[in-house]
Structure formats: C-alpha cells, structure tokens
C-alpha positions as CSV (number, residue, x, y, z in Angstrom):
1,X,-0.3,-0.2,-0.1
2,X,0.8,3.7,-0.3
3,X,0.9,4.7,3.2
4,X,0.2,8.5,4.2
5,X,2.3,9.1,7.5
6,X,1.8,12.8,8.1
7,X,3.3,15.7,5.3
8,X,5.1,12.1,3.3
9,X,4.1,8.9,1.8
10,X,6.2,5.3,1.3
11,X,5.4,2.3,-0.2
12,X,4.3,0.2,2.9
13,X,3.7,-3.7,3.5
14,X,1.6,-5.5,5.1
15,X,2.1,-8.9,6.6
16,X,-0.4,-11.5,6.1
17,X,-1.5,-15.0,6.2
18,X,1.8,-16.1,8.3
19,X,1.2,-19.5,8.8
20,X,3.5,-22.8,8.8
21,X,2.6,-26.3,8.0
22,X,2.0,-28.8,11.2
23,X,4.2,-31.2,10.8
24,X,6.9,-28.4,10.2
25,X,6.5,-26.0,13.4
26,X,8.0,-25.6,16.1
27,X,11.3,-24.8,13.8
28,X,12.1,-21.1,13.9
29,X,10.8,-21.0,10.1
30,X,8.7,-18.3,11.2
31,X,10.7,-16.4,12.9
32,X,13.5,-16.6,9.8
33,X,11.1,-15.7,7.2
34,X,10.1,-12.5,9.3
35,X,13.5,-11.7,10.5
36,X,14.9,-11.7,6.9
37,X,11.1,-9.7,5.4
38,X,11.9,-7.0,8.0
39,X,15.6,-6.9,7.0
40,X,14.6,-6.4,3.3
41,X,12.2,-3.8,4.3
42,X,15.0,-1.7,6.5
43,X,17.0,-1.9,3.2
44,X,14.4,-0.1,1.7
45,X,14.3,2.2,4.6
46,X,10.4,1.5,5.1
47,X,9.7,3.4,8.3
48,X,7.3,0.7,9.2
49,X,4.9,-2.7,8.8
50,X,1.7,-3.5,9.9
51,X,-0.3,-6.6,10.1
52,X,-3.5,-7.7,11.7
53,X,-2.4,-10.4,14.1
54,X,-4.6,-14.2,14.8
55,X,-2.7,-13.3,18.1
56,X,-1.1,-10.8,19.7
57,X,1.3,-13.4,21.3
58,X,2.7,-14.2,18.1
59,X,4.0,-11.2,17.3
60,X,5.4,-9.7,20.5
61,X,8.4,-11.5,20.3
62,X,9.6,-9.5,16.9
63,X,8.5,-6.3,18.8
64,X,5.3,-5.4,17.2
65,X,3.4,-3.7,19.1
66,X,-0.6,-2.7,18.5
67,X,-1.1,1.0,17.6
68,X,-5.1,0.9,16.5
69,X,-8.3,0.0,17.7
70,X,-11.6,-0.3,16.4
71,X,-14.9,0.3,17.9
72,X,-17.4,-2.7,17.7
73,X,-21.2,-2.4,17.1
74,X,-23.8,-4.9,17.0
75,X,-27.1,-4.0,14.7
76,X,-30.0,-5.4,15.6
77,X,-32.8,-5.1,12.7
78,X,-36.3,-4.1,14.4
79,X,-39.3,-5.0,12.4
80,X,-41.6,-2.4,11.2
81,X,-40.1,1.3,12.0
82,X,-39.9,4.2,10.1
83,X,-36.7,4.9,8.3
84,X,-34.9,7.9,6.5
85,X,-33.2,6.1,3.9
86,X,-31.8,6.7,0.7
87,X,-31.2,4.4,-2.8
88,X,-28.4,2.0,-1.7
89,X,-26.4,0.7,-4.5
90,X,-23.7,-1.7,-5.1
91,X,-20.3,-0.3,-6.4
92,X,-18.6,-2.1,-9.5
93,X,-15.5,-1.8,-11.1
94,X,-15.9,1.9,-12.6
95,X,-17.1,3.6,-9.2
96,X,-13.4,3.1,-7.7
97,X,-12.2,6.3,-8.8
98,X,-15.3,8.3,-7.1
99,X,-15.3,6.3,-4.2
100,X,-11.3,7.4,-3.5
101,X,-12.1,11.2,-4.2
102,X,-14.9,10.6,-1.7
103,X,-12.7,9.7,0.8
104,X,-9.9,12.3,0.1
105,X,-12.2,15.5,0.1
106,X,-14.1,14.7,3.7
107,X,-12.0,12.1,5.4
108,X,-8.2,12.0,4.5
109,X,-7.4,15.4,6.7
110,X,-8.5,13.9,9.6
111,X,-6.0,11.2,9.8
112,X,-2.3,11.3,9.8
113,X,-1.7,7.8,8.9
114,X,-3.4,5.7,6.5
115,X,-3.6,3.8,3.2
116,X,-4.0,6.0,0.6
117,X,-7.6,5.5,-1.1
118,X,-7.2,5.4,-5.1
119,X,-9.2,3.9,-7.7
120,X,-7.1,0.8,-8.0
121,X,-7.1,0.5,-3.9
122,X,-11.3,0.2,-4.1
123,X,-11.1,-2.0,-6.8
124,X,-9.0,-4.2,-4.7
125,X,-11.3,-3.9,-2.2
126,X,-14.2,-5.0,-3.8
127,X,-12.4,-8.0,-5.2
128,X,-11.6,-8.9,-1.6
129,X,-15.4,-7.9,0.1
130,X,-17.1,-10.0,-3.4
131,X,-14.8,-13.1,-2.1
132,X,-16.2,-12.6,1.3
133,X,-19.8,-12.8,0.1
134,X,-20.0,-9.1,0.0
135,X,-19.3,-5.9,-1.5
136,X,-19.2,-2.0,-1.3
137,X,-22.4,-0.1,-0.6
138,X,-22.8,2.8,-1.6
139,X,-25.5,5.9,-0.6
140,X,-25.8,8.7,-3.2
141,X,-28.2,12.2,-3.3
142,X,-28.4,14.1,-6.7
143,X,-25.7,11.5,-8.3
144,X,-23.3,12.4,-5.2
145,X,-21.7,9.8,-2.6
146,X,-22.9,10.9,0.9
147,X,-21.6,7.7,2.4
148,X,-20.0,4.3,1.8
149,X,-18.9,1.0,3.7
150,X,-17.4,-2.5,3.0
151,X,-19.6,-5.7,4.0
152,X,-19.0,-9.2,4.2
153,X,-21.2,-12.4,4.8
154,X,-19.3,-15.3,5.7
155,X,-19.2,-16.3,9.3
156,X,-22.4,-13.7,9.7
157,X,-22.8,-10.1,8.6
158,X,-19.7,-7.5,9.0
159,X,-19.9,-3.5,8.0
160,X,-16.5,-2.4,7.7
161,X,-15.2,0.7,7.3
162,X,-18.7,2.7,7.4
163,X,-17.7,6.5,6.1
164,X,-21.1,9.3,6.0
165,X,-21.5,12.9,6.1
166,X,-22.3,13.1,9.4
167,X,-26.2,14.9,8.2
168,X,-26.8,11.4,7.0
169,X,-26.0,9.3,9.8
170,X,-29.6,8.1,10.1
171,X,-29.5,7.1,6.4
172,X,-26.0,5.0,6.6
173,X,-28.2,2.9,9.8
174,X,-31.2,2.2,6.7
175,X,-28.8,1.5,4.7
176,X,-27.3,-1.0,6.8
177,X,-30.4,-2.6,7.6
178,X,-30.9,-3.0,3.9
179,X,-28.2,-5.0,3.8
180,X,-28.8,-7.3,6.8
181,X,-32.7,-7.9,4.8
182,X,-30.8,-8.6,1.5
183,X,-29.0,-11.5,3.2
184,X,-31.7,-12.3,5.2
185,X,-29.8,-11.3,8.6
186,X,-31.1,-10.3,11.7
187,X,-27.7,-8.5,12.8
188,X,-24.4,-7.4,11.7
189,X,-21.8,-6.0,13.3
190,X,-20.4,-2.5,12.4
191,X,-16.6,-2.1,13.3
192,X,-15.1,0.9,13.0
193,X,-15.4,4.3,15.2
194,X,-19.2,5.8,15.0
195,X,-21.2,8.5,16.6
196,X,-23.9,8.1,19.1
197,X,-26.4,10.3,17.6
198,X,-29.5,9.1,15.6
199,X,-29.8,5.3,15.6
200,X,-32.0,3.3,14.2
201,X,-33.1,0.0,15.6
202,X,-31.3,-0.9,18.3
203,X,-27.3,-0.7,18.0
204,X,-25.2,-1.8,20.8
205,X,-22.0,-1.0,21.8
206,X,-19.7,-4.4,22.0
207,X,-16.0,-3.5,23.0
208,X,-13.3,-1.5,22.0
209,X,-10.6,-4.4,18.9
210,X,-7.1,-4.1,19.4
211,X,-7.1,-4.9,15.5
212,X,-3.4,-3.7,13.6
213,X,-0.1,-4.1,15.5
214,X,3.2,-1.8,14.0
215,X,6.5,-3.0,13.7
216,X,9.4,0.1,12.8
217,X,11.8,-0.8,10.6
218,X,13.9,1.7,9.4
219,X,13.7,4.0,12.7
220,X,15.3,6.9,11.3
221,X,13.1,7.8,8.2
222,X,10.5,7.4,10.9
223,X,11.7,9.7,13.3
224,X,12.3,12.1,10.4
225,X,8.4,12.4,9.7
226,X,7.7,13.6,13.6
227,X,6.5,16.9,14.4
228,X,6.8,18.9,17.6
229,X,3.5,20.1,19.3
230,X,2.5,23.2,18.0
231,X,4.5,25.8,19.7
232,X,7.0,23.6,21.5
233,X,10.6,23.3,20.5
234,X,12.2,20.0,21.6
235,X,16.4,19.4,22.5
236,X,16.7,15.4,23.8
237,X,18.4,12.8,23.2
238,X,18.1,8.9,24.1
239,X,19.0,5.3,23.6
240,X,17.3,2.8,21.5
241,X,17.5,-1.0,21.6
242,X,16.8,-2.9,18.9
243,X,17.8,-6.6,19.3
244,X,16.6,-7.7,15.8
245,X,17.3,-4.9,13.2
246,X,20.0,-3.8,15.7
247,X,21.1,-0.8,12.8
248,X,18.6,1.1,14.9
249,X,20.4,0.5,18.1
250,X,22.3,3.9,18.6
251,X,21.6,6.8,20.7
252,X,19.7,9.3,18.9
253,X,19.3,13.2,18.5
254,X,16.2,15.0,18.2
255,X,16.2,18.9,17.6
256,X,14.0,21.5,16.6
257,X,17.1,23.3,15.4
258,X,18.7,21.7,12.1
259,X,22.4,22.3,14.1
260,X,24.3,19.6,12.9
261,X,22.0,18.2,10.3
262,X,22.2,20.3,7.1
263,X,24.6,23.2,6.4
264,X,23.5,26.4,7.8
265,X,23.2,29.6,6.2
266,X,20.8,32.9,6.1
267,X,17.8,31.1,4.4
268,X,18.1,28.1,7.2
269,X,18.3,30.6,10.2
270,X,15.2,32.5,9.3
271,X,13.0,29.5,9.0
272,X,14.6,28.6,12.3
273,X,13.6,31.8,14.0
274,X,10.3,31.8,11.8
275,X,9.3,28.4,13.6
276,X,10.8,29.4,16.8
277,X,8.0,32.3,17.1
278,X,5.0,30.8,15.8
279,X,2.8,28.5,16.8
280,X,2.9,25.8,14.1
281,X,4.4,22.0,14.4
282,X,7.5,21.9,13.8
283,X,9.7,19.4,12.2
284,X,12.1,17.6,13.9
285,X,15.7,17.1,13.1
286,X,17.5,13.6,13.6
287,X,21.4,12.7,14.0
288,X,23.5,10.4,16.3
289,X,24.8,11.3,18.9
290,X,26.7,9.8,22.0
291,X,25.6,11.4,25.4
292,X,21.7,9.8,26.1
293,X,19.5,11.0,28.4
294,X,17.4,7.6,28.6
295,X,17.1,4.1,26.9
296,X,13.9,2.5,25.2
297,X,13.3,-0.7,23.9
298,X,11.8,-0.5,19.9
299,X,8.6,-2.0,21.1
300,X,8.0,0.9,24.1
301,X,8.8,3.1,21.4
302,X,6.5,1.9,18.8
303,X,3.9,2.5,21.4
304,X,4.8,6.0,22.2
305,X,5.4,7.6,19.0
306,X,2.1,6.1,18.1
307,X,0.1,7.7,20.5
308,X,-0.7,4.0,22.1
309,X,0.7,4.7,25.2
310,X,1.5,7.8,27.2
311,X,5.3,8.1,28.3
312,X,4.3,8.1,31.8
313,X,3.2,4.2,30.3
314,X,6.4,3.7,28.5
315,X,8.4,4.8,31.6
316,X,6.6,2.0,33.6
317,X,8.3,-0.8,31.3
318,X,11.5,-2.4,32.9
319,X,13.2,-2.5,29.7
320,X,12.7,2.0,29.6
321,X,14.5,4.2,31.2
322,X,13.9,8.6,31.0
323,X,15.2,11.2,33.0
324,X,12.5,13.7,34.0
325,X,13.8,15.4,31.5
326,X,13.7,13.3,28.8
327,X,10.2,12.4,30.0
328,X,9.2,16.4,29.7
329,X,11.2,16.6,26.1
330,X,9.1,13.5,24.4
331,X,5.5,14.9,25.7
332,X,6.6,17.7,23.4
333,X,6.7,15.4,20.3
334,X,3.3,15.2,18.1
335,X,2.4,11.5,18.3
336,X,1.2,9.9,15.4
337,X,-2.3,8.7,16.8
338,X,-4.9,10.1,14.3
339,X,-4.2,6.6,12.3
340,X,-7.1,4.8,9.8
341,X,-5.6,1.1,9.1
342,X,-8.6,-0.9,8.0
343,X,-6.7,-2.9,5.8
344,X,-8.3,-5.9,7.1
345,X,-8.2,-9.9,5.3
C-alpha cells in the first residue's frame, strides 16, 4: 500500500497469511522469515510495517505492538420501523475513482496515517469483499456520494469502514438494515468509530478491539516524519535497543534546530527563527550522538510514537529508563495517533 504519514508517503508492506504446515512447526521458520522480510524492508528505508494478528502473542517477540483499535457495534433489525433512507447501490469496478475522491475530500485530513485510497485501492477492496459474499455499498443523493461502507458475509454479516457525511448518519443505519434484509440477517457487527447520535433500530456498543499491530523498521526514516506539538521546541537524546534490526540500536538526537543536521545558512536561520516564534508544529531534525538521557526498547518507542501509550505508561516498562527531563521533552512530540488502517483480510 501507499501509506500516508503526516505530510509524507512511502510504499509500505502489509504482512498477511503467515502460517506453517503443522508437521513443520516449532522449527523457527516463521521467525527466520519475519527477520529476513524485516531486514529487506529496512534496506528499503520503510518506516514501519503492519499486520492484523491472529494472536497478539505471536508477534510481540518480534517487537510488533498494537497501535490501532476499532469500535465494534452490534446492529439489530427492528421490524416495521420508519426509517429515513436513500437508495443503496452496489459499487462496481468503475466506481473506484469516485469512492477515492469521496474519501480524500471528506476524510483524509482527519488522519495522520492511512493507506492512500485511489481507484486501484477500491477496486482491490471490492474484489476482496466479493470473495466474502459481500461488496461495497454506496449511498447517493442527487448523484453525489454521501456515504459508503464495505461488507462481507461469511460467518455472519460484518460492516467495515463506514464512511458517511454526518448529516446522513440516519440514512447510513437504514442502509445497514437493507443489507441485513438482503442477506436474510437479523443483525450485523459494525467495525469502526461511530457517533452515538441518531441510532436506527437497536445499536449496542460491544467492545473496543485492538486491531492493527506495527513494527518500526527504519527508525531514522520514521523519526524524520515527526513534528513537535504546536509551539514546542525539542532538544533531547536517547538510546534505542533493537535486538532484531540492530542498525536501529543507536543514540538518537532530536532537535527543533537543524544544527548538525544540514549546513546552516541565512535561509536556514530564518526558517528556524520563524518556527521558534510561531505556534506551528515544527519539524524535528534527527542525528546520531553519544550522550544519552535515557533508554527505550524499539517496542516501547512504537507504543509511544504512535500514541498508544503515554510517556508515563512507557516509563513503567522494565526495559525503559527515562530521566525526568527526557520525559518532559518526549511529551513535546506530536504522536502519530490519528490512524486509519482498516486493511483487514
């Protein structure tokens, strides 16, 4: 997938269908394969890779950590209830460009990290949903898309990635009801964050489900994508321990100033002064150094940088040591916590 991270993009990899025939298990083949794949992706300077685990415990030894949860709701059909509704159409191969434009116009700016939705992306999603006895439903008003969602029906009806304009939430739930009716189902599980306003039928919150795990690959590339919180200036250093991608095991210096990062000149000095005098989120400059104010494992750093854990929570990890000053500086980093990774197969 083409992955958007803040203002940057990279060609990312999604790990899927890792399995070993039963008679060949417990020989370390999976670990060998994962390490080889991660080294190859590191050489390509990919910031991270991601997956949806069959079980969390399989991937934690390889320093994958959860970064993205989904809310799970249960929709139950209520008979003979009046519902505001719009026509619900099934997306075809030619609708990919319009679906991509709908996402980019109304939703892309809400997120820091997401797989870029283009025409090919939605064509692939359509084939995947059809392989699960489903598809992509589209809601339109006056020929303009106002909502859409993926759905599949293997072991029960599931609604995935509901996207709709806020004023059409009622119509969205009516569309879910129509899909239930079409598939002869009385209920459906809905995966995503959804407003609690204007529910149709009976919609019950089930749970918050940890869904996507991330593994940092080329740490320097990821650090270069970071920014500070608005109005903050950062200057700190810390050691990172990575037992698998040992190239990441260095002492890293993060600064708002580019000193030591690039040659300074009049234009650079002006830019730095502009950042220091404004309330904007400023770029973080990265370099190696020797003096460390603390130590983080690559797994703990993942939880921190993707906003899944706070600085205080990370500091409780036995593999982490943070000085008080370093804790304060790390809090100045704008975490990459607005994540939308629904690439689930």
